[in-house]
C-alpha distance (Angstrom), angle and dihedral (degrees) to the residues before:
residue distance angle dihedral
M1 . . .
S2 3.82 . .
A3 3.78 125.7 .
A4 3.83 89.0 -108.8
S5 3.82 91.3 54.3
R6 3.81 91.7 46.2
G7 3.85 91.2 51.0
L8 3.78 91.4 49.4
A9 3.77 89.4 47.0
V10 3.80 92.1 56.1
V11 3.79 92.2 54.2
E12 3.78 91.4 42.1
A13 3.79 90.4 53.7
G14 3.82 90.2 50.7
L15 3.82 91.5 51.7
A16 3.81 90.9 45.4
A17 3.82 88.5 54.0
L18 3.78 89.4 52.3
A19 3.78 89.3 48.9
C20 3.81 90.1 53.3
V21 3.84 90.1 51.0
A22 3.81 89.2 51.5
L23 3.81 91.3 49.8
A24 3.85 90.2 48.5
A25 3.79 89.2 49.4
I26 3.82 90.4 51.3
M27 3.77 90.9 52.7
L28 3.82 93.6 47.1
I29 3.77 94.4 46.8
V30 3.84 92.0 48.1
V31 3.82 92.3 49.9
V32 3.82 91.4 47.2
D33 3.84 90.7 46.4
V34 3.79 94.0 48.3
A35 3.84 92.0 46.9
M36 3.81 92.6 48.9
R37 3.83 92.7 43.2
Y38 3.78 95.8 52.9
A39 3.79 104.3 26.1
L40 3.81 98.8 39.7
S41 3.82 103.7 14.8
M42 3.81 87.1 -125.8
P43 3.81 108.2 115.8
L44 3.81 121.2 -171.9
G45 3.79 100.4 -103.7
W46 3.84 92.4 -161.9
S47 3.78 100.3 47.6
Y48 3.84 100.8 91.6
D49 3.81 92.4 46.7
L50 3.82 92.1 50.9
I51 3.77 93.1 44.3
G52 3.81 95.4 46.0
L53 3.77 98.7 40.0
Y54 3.82 101.8 41.7
L55 3.79 116.7 2.1
L56 3.83 100.7 49.9
V57 3.81 90.3 43.5
A58 3.81 90.3 51.8
T59 3.80 92.9 45.3
F60 3.82 91.4 53.0
F61 3.79 105.4 35.5
L62 3.83 98.3 36.9
M63 3.80 91.3 51.8
L64 3.83 97.6 48.7
P65 3.83 98.3 81.2
D66 3.82 94.4 48.0
T67 3.83 90.7 46.9
L68 3.80 90.3 53.7
H69 3.81 90.8 47.0
H70 3.78 90.4 55.9
H71 3.85 93.4 43.7
G72 3.78 88.8 -115.3
H73 3.81 98.2 145.2
V74 3.73 123.7 96.0
A75 3.78 111.2 -82.9
I76 3.77 131.2 -170.6
D77 3.76 100.8 -139.7
L78 3.77 101.4 158.6
F79 3.78 94.3 123.8
Q80 3.79 99.5 27.8
S81 3.78 95.9 107.2
V82 3.85 95.2 48.6
L83 3.79 98.1 46.4
P84 3.77 119.0 96.5
R85 3.83 112.4 -105.9
R86 3.80 96.0 -113.0
F87 3.80 93.0 47.3
R88 3.84 89.2 50.1
H89 3.81 89.8 53.0
L90 3.80 91.1 47.0
G91 3.78 92.7 52.5
L92 3.80 92.2 47.1
A93 3.81 91.4 46.8
V94 3.83 91.6 53.1
G95 3.83 91.3 45.8
Y96 3.79 94.0 48.6
A97 3.79 91.6 44.7
A98 3.79 90.9 54.1
G99 3.77 89.7 46.9
T100 3.79 89.1 50.3
V101 3.80 91.5 56.0
V102 3.82 94.3 46.7
M103 3.79 95.4 46.6
A104 3.79 91.7 44.8
L105 3.79 90.2 53.8
I106 3.86 91.2 48.6
G107 3.79 89.5 48.0
L108 3.83 92.9 49.6
E109 3.78 91.3 49.7
A110 3.80 91.0 48.2
W111 3.83 89.0 49.5
G112 3.80 90.8 51.9
R113 3.79 91.5 49.4
F114 3.80 90.1 46.9
L115 3.78 91.3 54.4
G116 3.76 92.7 46.9
A117 3.81 94.0 45.9
S118 3.79 93.6 47.7
Q119 3.79 96.2 46.8
G120 3.81 92.4 42.4
Q121 3.80 93.3 46.1
E122 3.85 89.6 -129.3
R123 3.75 116.0 -168.4
I124 3.81 134.8 176.3
A125 3.76 119.7 -107.1
A126 3.80 101.1 -114.7
L127 3.73 144.3 109.5
I128 3.74 87.8 -74.7
P129 3.80 112.0 31.5
W130 3.81 96.7 -134.9
P131 3.79 114.4 -167.4
T132 3.83 114.0 -112.3
W133 3.86 97.5 -147.9
P134 3.84 96.7 81.7
A135 3.82 90.0 60.2
Y136 3.83 91.9 52.8
L137 3.78 89.9 46.4
I138 3.79 90.6 53.8
V139 3.88 90.5 50.8
T140 3.77 90.4 47.5
V141 3.81 94.4 50.7
G142 3.82 93.9 45.3
T143 3.82 94.9 46.8
A144 3.84 92.0 42.8
L145 3.82 91.3 56.7
L146 3.81 91.8 41.7
T147 3.82 88.9 51.4
L148 3.79 91.6 52.2
R149 3.85 90.2 50.1
L150 3.77 91.6 48.5
F151 3.88 90.9 47.4
Y152 3.79 90.5 50.3
R153 3.84 91.1 49.9
A154 3.80 93.4 44.3
G155 3.82 91.9 51.1
G156 3.80 93.8 43.4
H157 3.78 93.8 49.7
G158 3.78 91.1 44.2
L159 3.75 92.1 53.1
S160 3.81 91.5 43.7
V161 3.79 88.6 62.1
F162 3.83 87.5 69.6
S163 3.80 96.8 36.2
H164 3.76 131.2 80.7
H165 3.81 92.9 -130.2
D166 3.79 138.4 38.3
L167 3.83 112.4 -84.9
V168 3.80 93.9 -172.7
E169 3.78 135.5 37.2
M170 3.86 113.4 -80.4
P171 3.75 121.4 -141.2
P172 3.77 112.6 -96.2
P173 3.82 117.0 -98.9
P174 3.81 115.5 -92.5
E175 3.78 119.6 -90.2
T176 3.77 104.4 -110.8
S177 3.75 104.1 165.2
C178 3.84 123.6 86.4
P179 3.78 113.3 -118.6
R180 3.78 114.6 -116.9
G181 3.77 114.1 -86.8
E182 3.80 96.0 22.3
D183 3.80 121.7 113.7
V184 3.72 121.6 -128.4
L185 3.81 114.7 -129.8
């Protein structure tokens, strides 16, 4: 793993830890809300707004870069083992380059919305008027780091096409064996 990949991995792990905290907060708030709703008939009026506006967004967007780093996304690897090494790298380079463009566009749109929401003091119309800019900031940070990881992979696979060895981490081989105790259809 290169120094650039290790540096990205440190930041990705930090954002993943924040995503885990957000997920734990969601679970805690929902448990408290349900208990108060049915035991005391006093639901938390602000819980769904907080969860939907900030915590779900954080759980999703802050975990994306770390998931990509660990090859945790769905991959179609049916022909991976039969493709020549250079063709495999070329396909991955094109895919990661396309992903880089898409995620950069999403990040730029989120950044623009963040600026507009923070300058305009935008808030949701709810019991508690939560500001909207933190949600856009979370999307911007998550997509920016994902874009950097995608760019690193696109460049590494692109250069690996012309090299005699892999310059970037390859996806792991597909799991082909059936775990013990599971039936095969």
